[in-house]
C-alpha positions, 0 to 999 in steps of 0.5 A: 247093329241093333236098333238100341246101339244105333239109337245110343250112337245117334243120341251121343252125336246129337248131344255132343261129347268129349273125346280123349286125344293121346299124343306120344313121342318116342326115343330111338329105343321106342320108349315113350319120352313124352305123353300128352293127353287132352280132352276135345269137345265134339259139338252136337251134330244137327243131322244126328238131331234130325235123325233122332227126331225122325227115329222117335215113335212119335214125331213131335214136329209134325204139323209145324210150318216152315217158319215155326221149324226155323224158329224152333231150330234157332232156339234149340241151337242157341240152347245147345250152344249155351249147354255146350259152353257150360260143359266145356268150362266144367270139363276145363275146370276138371282137367286143371284140377287133375294136373 
């Protein structure tokens, strides 16, 4: 796997993403009788965030105290939660329009 591909995967996992889940029911003749497609939100992963930071050329967290890092973590997690809630609401609106 290339460095670019790994960085791309890590960034996706660090920022959160939506996946499409498909559930199908079949009859006795193996024909689809019901199909349900839903979107599921996968929230950001803190381990991936840490890996992205560590893999960056310049570590912006170098020199921070443990207290500063803890405060930064709390603030960033709150910001990510706010962003994710907005994205989830927007995705819900988009899904409703398609139905």
